[in-house]
MARDOLO-501239 format. One record per residue (C-alpha): residue number from 1; residue in one letter; chain; x, y, z. Coordinates in steps of 0.5 Angstrom, whole numbers, plus 500, padded with zeros to 3 digits. Example, Ala and Ser with C-alpha at 12.3 -4.5 7.8 and 13.67 -1.06 7.14 Angstrom:
2
(1, A, A, (525, 491, 516));
(2, S, A, (527, 498, 514));
***
This chain:
312
(1, M, A, (355, 618, 720));
(2, L, A, (350, 614, 725));
(3, D, A, (349, 617, 731));
(4, D, A, (350, 612, 738));
(5, K, A, (343, 610, 738));
(6, S, A, (343, 608, 731));
(7, K, A, (348, 604, 732));
(8, V, A, (345, 600, 737));
(9, L, A, (339, 599, 733));
(10, Y, A, (343, 598, 727));
(11, E, A, (347, 592, 730));
(12, H, A, (341, 589, 734));
(13, L, A, (337, 589, 727));
(14, L, A, (343, 585, 724));
(15, A, A, (343, 581, 729));
(16, Y, A, (335, 579, 729));
(17, A, A, (331, 584, 725));
(18, R, A, (324, 582, 728));
(19, F, A, (326, 585, 735));
(20, P, A, (319, 588, 736));
(21, V, A, (319, 596, 736));
(22, K, A, (317, 597, 743));
(23, K, A, (323, 592, 746));
(24, L, A, (328, 596, 741));
(25, S, A, (325, 603, 744));
(26, H, A, (326, 601, 751));
(27, I, A, (334, 599, 750));
(28, I, A, (335, 606, 747));
(29, N, A, (330, 611, 751));
(30, S, A, (326, 613, 745));
(31, S, A, (319, 613, 743));
(32, E, A, (316, 607, 738));
(33, A, A, (315, 613, 733));
(34, T, A, (322, 615, 733));
(35, I, A, (325, 608, 733));
(36, V, A, (320, 606, 727));
(37, N, A, (323, 613, 724));
(38, R, A, (330, 611, 725));
(39, I, A, (329, 605, 722));
(40, K, A, (326, 607, 716));
(41, N, A, (332, 612, 715));
(42, L, A, (337, 607, 716));
(43, E, A, (333, 603, 710));
(44, K, A, (333, 610, 706));
(45, D, A, (340, 612, 707));
(46, G, A, (342, 605, 705));
(47, Y, A, (345, 602, 711));
(48, I, A, (340, 596, 710));
(49, S, A, (339, 593, 704));
(50, R, A, (333, 588, 706));
(51, Y, A, (331, 583, 711));
(52, D, A, (332, 576, 709));
(53, A, A, (330, 570, 713));
(54, I, A, (335, 565, 713));
(55, I, A, (332, 558, 713));
(56, N, A, (335, 553, 717));
(57, W, A, (340, 548, 712));
(58, Q, A, (340, 543, 717));
(59, K, A, (333, 542, 717));
(60, L, A, (333, 542, 710));
(61, S, A, (334, 534, 708));
(62, F, A, (337, 536, 701));
(63, I, A, (344, 535, 698));
(64, K, A, (347, 542, 698));
(65, K, A, (353, 544, 694));
(66, V, A, (357, 550, 692));
(67, Y, A, (360, 551, 685));
(68, F, A, (366, 555, 683));
(69, I, A, (365, 556, 676));
(70, K, A, (370, 559, 671));
(71, V, A, (366, 561, 665));
(72, S, A, (370, 565, 659));
(73, K, A, (365, 566, 654));
(74, N, A, (357, 567, 653));
(75, T, A, (357, 569, 660));
(76, K, A, (350, 572, 660));
(77, K, A, (347, 565, 656));
(78, F, A, (350, 561, 662));
(79, E, A, (347, 566, 667));
(80, S, A, (340, 564, 663));
(81, E, A, (342, 557, 663));
(82, M, A, (343, 557, 671));
(83, I, A, (337, 561, 673));
(84, N, A, (333, 555, 669));
(85, Q, A, (335, 550, 674));
(86, H, A, (331, 548, 679));
(87, P, A, (336, 546, 684));
(88, V, A, (339, 552, 683));
(89, F, A, (339, 557, 689));
(90, S, A, (343, 562, 689));
(91, I, A, (348, 565, 683));
(92, I, A, (354, 570, 685));
(93, E, A, (358, 574, 680));
(94, L, A, (365, 573, 682));
(95, N, A, (372, 577, 681));
(96, G, A, (378, 572, 681));
(97, L, A, (380, 565, 678));
(98, Y, A, (373, 563, 677));
(99, N, A, (367, 568, 676));
(100, Y, A, (361, 565, 678));
(101, Q, A, (359, 561, 685));
(102, V, A, (353, 557, 684));
(103, W, A, (349, 555, 690));
(104, C, A, (345, 549, 688));
(105, F, A, (339, 544, 693));
(106, F, A, (339, 537, 690));
(107, N, A, (333, 533, 692));
(108, T, A, (337, 526, 688));
(109, K, A, (343, 524, 686));
(110, K, A, (340, 524, 679));
(111, Q, A, (339, 531, 680));
(112, I, A, (347, 532, 681));
(113, S, A, (349, 528, 675));
(114, E, A, (345, 532, 670));
(115, F, A, (347, 539, 673));
(116, E, A, (354, 537, 673));
(117, R, A, (353, 535, 666));
(118, I, A, (351, 541, 664));
(119, I, A, (358, 545, 667));
(120, K, A, (363, 539, 666));
(121, K, A, (366, 543, 660));
(122, L, A, (367, 549, 665));
(123, G, A, (373, 549, 670));
(124, Y, A, (370, 548, 677));
(125, H, A, (371, 547, 684));
(126, Q, A, (365, 544, 689));
(127, I, A, (364, 543, 696));
(128, E, A, (359, 539, 699));
(129, I, A, (356, 542, 705));
(130, N, A, (355, 538, 712));
(131, E, A, (353, 544, 716));
(132, L, A, (352, 552, 715));
(133, V, A, (352, 557, 721));
(134, F, A, (351, 565, 720));
(135, P, A, (356, 568, 726));
(136, R, A, (353, 575, 728));
(137, V, A, (356, 580, 724));
(138, T, A, (358, 587, 728));
(139, F, A, (361, 593, 725));
(140, F, A, (361, 598, 731));
(141, A, A, (362, 592, 736));
(142, I, A, (357, 593, 740));
(143, N, A, (353, 588, 745));
(144, L, A, (347, 586, 744));
(145, K, A, (342, 589, 750));
(146, L, A, (336, 584, 748));
(147, Q, A, (337, 577, 748));
(148, L, A, (337, 573, 741));
(149, P, A, (331, 568, 741));
(150, K, A, (333, 561, 741));
(151, I, A, (332, 557, 736));
(152, K, A, (328, 551, 737));
(153, D, A, (328, 544, 733));
(154, N, A, (320, 542, 733));
(155, N, A, (319, 538, 727));
(156, I, A, (312, 540, 724));
(157, K, A, (309, 537, 717));
(158, I, A, (310, 543, 712));
(159, N, A, (305, 544, 707));
(160, K, A, (304, 549, 701));
(161, I, A, (302, 555, 706));
(162, D, A, (309, 554, 710));
(163, I, A, (312, 554, 704));
(164, A, A, (309, 560, 701));
(165, I, A, (310, 564, 708));
(166, M, A, (318, 562, 708));
(167, K, A, (320, 563, 700));
(168, Y, A, (316, 570, 702));
(169, M, A, (320, 572, 708));
(170, A, A, (327, 569, 705));
(171, Q, A, (326, 574, 699));
(172, G, A, (328, 580, 704));
(173, H, A, (321, 580, 707));
(174, G, A, (324, 578, 714));
(175, R, A, (321, 584, 718));
(176, D, A, (315, 584, 715));
(177, S, A, (308, 583, 719));
(178, F, A, (304, 577, 718));
(179, Y, A, (299, 583, 716));
(180, S, A, (303, 585, 710));
(181, I, A, (305, 578, 708));
(182, S, A, (298, 576, 708));
(183, K, A, (297, 581, 703));
(184, A, A, (303, 580, 698));
(185, I, A, (302, 572, 698));
(186, K, A, (294, 573, 698));
(187, L, A, (292, 569, 703));
(188, P, A, (287, 570, 709));
(189, Y, A, (291, 574, 715));
(190, D, A, (289, 568, 720));
(191, S, A, (292, 563, 716));
(192, V, A, (298, 567, 715));
(193, H, A, (299, 569, 723));
(194, Y, A, (297, 561, 725));
(195, H, A, (303, 558, 720));
(196, G, A, (308, 564, 721));
(197, M, A, (308, 563, 728));
(198, K, A, (309, 555, 728));
(199, I, A, (315, 556, 722));
(200, L, A, (318, 561, 727));
(201, N, A, (317, 556, 733));
(202, S, A, (319, 550, 729));
(203, G, A, (326, 552, 728));
(204, Y, A, (326, 553, 720));
(205, F, A, (329, 560, 720));
(206, I, A, (336, 559, 723));
(207, A, A, (337, 567, 723));
(208, I, A, (333, 573, 721));
(209, I, A, (337, 579, 719));
(210, A, A, (338, 586, 716));
(211, Q, A, (343, 585, 711));
(212, P, A, (348, 591, 711));
(213, G, A, (348, 596, 705));
(214, T, A, (354, 594, 701));
(215, N, A, (355, 601, 697));
(216, K, A, (354, 605, 703));
(217, L, A, (359, 601, 707));
(218, T, A, (363, 600, 702));
(219, L, A, (363, 593, 703));
(220, Q, A, (367, 587, 700));
(221, T, A, (365, 580, 701));
(222, T, A, (370, 575, 700));
(223, S, A, (369, 568, 699));
(224, L, A, (374, 562, 701));
(225, L, A, (374, 555, 699));
(226, I, A, (379, 552, 704));
(227, E, A, (381, 544, 703));
(228, C, A, (385, 542, 710));
(229, I, A, (389, 536, 710));
(230, N, A, (384, 532, 715));
(231, D, A, (378, 532, 719));
(232, S, A, (381, 534, 725));
(233, S, A, (384, 540, 722));
(234, S, A, (377, 542, 718));
(235, D, A, (373, 541, 724));
(236, K, A, (377, 546, 728));
(237, L, A, (377, 551, 723));
(238, F, A, (370, 551, 723));
(239, E, A, (369, 552, 730));
(240, L, A, (374, 558, 730));
(241, L, A, (372, 562, 725));
(242, K, A, (365, 563, 728));
(243, K, A, (369, 567, 733));
(244, L, A, (371, 572, 728));
(245, P, A, (367, 578, 728));
(246, K, A, (367, 580, 720));
(247, V, A, (365, 572, 718));
(248, Q, A, (358, 572, 715));
(249, S, A, (358, 566, 714));
(250, D, A, (362, 559, 716));
(251, A, A, (360, 552, 712));
(252, I, A, (364, 545, 714));
(253, G, A, (363, 540, 708));
(254, K, A, (366, 534, 705));
(255, E, A, (373, 532, 703));
(256, N, A, (375, 537, 709));
(257, K, A, (373, 543, 706));
(258, I, A, (371, 549, 709));
(259, L, A, (367, 554, 705));
(260, V, A, (368, 562, 709));
(261, H, A, (365, 569, 707));
(262, F, A, (368, 575, 710));
(263, L, A, (366, 582, 710));
(264, S, A, (372, 588, 709));
(265, Q, A, (370, 596, 708));
(266, T, A, (378, 597, 706));
(267, H, A, (383, 593, 703));
(268, I, A, (387, 594, 710));
(269, E, A, (381, 591, 713));
(270, Y, A, (381, 585, 708));
(271, R, A, (389, 583, 709));
(272, E, A, (387, 583, 716));
(273, S, A, (381, 579, 716));
(274, L, A, (385, 574, 710));
(275, S, A, (391, 573, 715));
(276, K, A, (387, 572, 721));
(277, I, A, (383, 566, 718));
(278, L, A, (389, 563, 715));
(279, D, A, (393, 563, 722));
(280, L, A, (387, 559, 725));
(281, I, A, (391, 553, 724));
(282, P, A, (397, 551, 722));
(283, K, A, (400, 553, 715));
(284, D, A, (402, 545, 714));
(285, E, A, (395, 544, 716));
(286, I, A, (392, 547, 710));
(287, K, A, (392, 544, 703));
(288, D, A, (389, 549, 698));
(289, V, A, (385, 556, 698));
(290, L, A, (381, 559, 693));
(291, I, A, (380, 566, 694));
(292, T, A, (374, 570, 690));
(293, H, A, (371, 576, 691));
(294, W, A, (363, 578, 690));
(295, S, A, (362, 583, 684));
(296, N, A, (354, 582, 683));
(297, V, A, (349, 578, 686));
(298, I, A, (345, 575, 680));
(299, M, A, (340, 571, 684));
(300, N, A, (339, 569, 691));
(301, N, A, (335, 565, 696));
(302, R, A, (330, 561, 691));
(303, Y, A, (330, 556, 696));
(304, P, A, (326, 549, 692));
(305, L, A, (322, 548, 698));
(306, E, A, (317, 544, 694));
(307, Y, A, (322, 538, 695));
(308, L, A, (319, 538, 702));
(309, L, A, (312, 536, 699));
(310, K, A, (315, 531, 694));
(311, S, A, (319, 527, 700));
(312, K, A, (312, 526, 704));
***
């Protein structure tokens, strides 16, 4: 079990993984060496699985779509085929009526046509995402003592060095020092530090967060695709979902659709969260609900950022 100081530390890393050790030491009145050890223990004990730098989808001028796909046979062949599709950003194995969730970034409508030609014989639902947000997840209802950095929106010219840094940080290395990043991607430290600071101050990362350990916390991720009757209902639901404590991501898309992921540790907690979500707007404003549960992450956070170079 975590003591009170580790709980405070844990909640801060869930909110922003790059809080400096010095600042974290001040809020729980411990030495910097103690903070380093506590973080290492959170990782070793399975409370933290990785540190993801979530790239700001709103700054990516791509077509963003998520597909719920039903695959009845040859699932390994399907997974291999999806991995080989360049627009595919994430592949999640699901429990439920649909057994895969595939996230895609498309640079052209031609890419969409080519991808949907591959899956047309399979049953699927889809949402084209307009906006995606990541509300702060809390497990211990602890108020933050450090202020989250404000997301800026500076336009910068992206080059190959920026893309290398962004991709590496997105793949579970969001808390790494620029020195560690420079060694990993084999680029000079001065260059990585300069470009890294430029990226952090440009708003290309909407969040840099510790991912909670699924096994340690017996976490279930539930994915809901909710279709509302009109724009007013979907807009209202999208805003209200941001305020629920266990909502991990909240997206609004075309055709009055909402995509929401929420976390639960027990079946009772799952039922309570599901009920709260579906009660946010009147039942007659909800046209359809698709419920699935994450089973296994096949691939995640493979951003096709090379599109940014091609579009210039």
